C-alpha positions as CSV (number, residue, x, y, z in Angstrom):
1,X,0.0,0.0,0.0
2,X,1.2,3.4,-0.9
3,X,0.6,6.6,1.2
4,X,0.6,9.9,-0.6
5,X,0.7,13.0,1.4
6,X,2.0,16.7,1.5
7,X,4.9,17.6,3.4
8,X,5.4,21.4,3.1
9,X,5.4,22.0,-0.7
10,X,6.4,18.5,-1.6
11,X,4.3,15.5,-2.5
12,X,5.6,12.3,-0.8
13,X,4.7,8.9,-1.9
14,X,5.8,6.2,0.6
15,X,5.5,2.5,0.4
16,X,7.2,0.3,3.1
17,X,10.9,1.2,3.1
18,X,10.7,3.0,-0.3
19,X,9.7,6.7,-0.8
20,X,9.5,9.1,-3.8
21,X,9.7,12.9,-3.0
22,X,8.5,15.0,-5.9
23,X,10.0,18.6,-5.4
24,X,8.9,21.1,-8.1
25,X,7.4,24.6,-8.6
26,X,4.5,23.1,-10.6
27,X,1.3,22.9,-8.7
28,X,0.3,19.3,-7.8
29,X,-2.8,17.6,-6.4
30,X,-3.9,14.2,-5.2
31,X,-6.8,12.7,-7.0
32,X,-8.0,9.2,-6.4
33,X,-4.5,8.2,-5.1
34,X,-2.6,9.6,-8.0
35,X,-0.4,12.9,-8.1
36,X,-1.8,15.1,-10.9
37,X,0.0,18.1,-12.6
38,X,-0.5,20.1,-15.7
39,X,2.3,21.5,-17.6
40,X,3.8,21.9,-21.1
41,X,7.1,20.9,-22.4
42,X,8.9,23.1,-25.0
43,X,11.2,21.4,-27.7
44,X,13.7,22.5,-30.0
45,X,14.7,21.0,-33.4
46,X,18.2,19.5,-33.4
47,X,20.3,18.5,-36.5
48,X,20.6,14.8,-37.0
49,X,23.3,13.0,-38.7
50,X,26.6,11.2,-38.2
51,X,28.8,14.2,-39.1
52,X,30.9,12.1,-41.6
């Protein structure tokens, strides 16, 4: 069983001896046992090839 709770501004998921600390400036919430966030990821084009 995993316990999800807030500790300060962090979300913590603990299961037995294991834990995951999610430390981010993005707002998070707990919904039905899942940690939920909404964000966008910007990408940039890169050149491909072997360079030969």
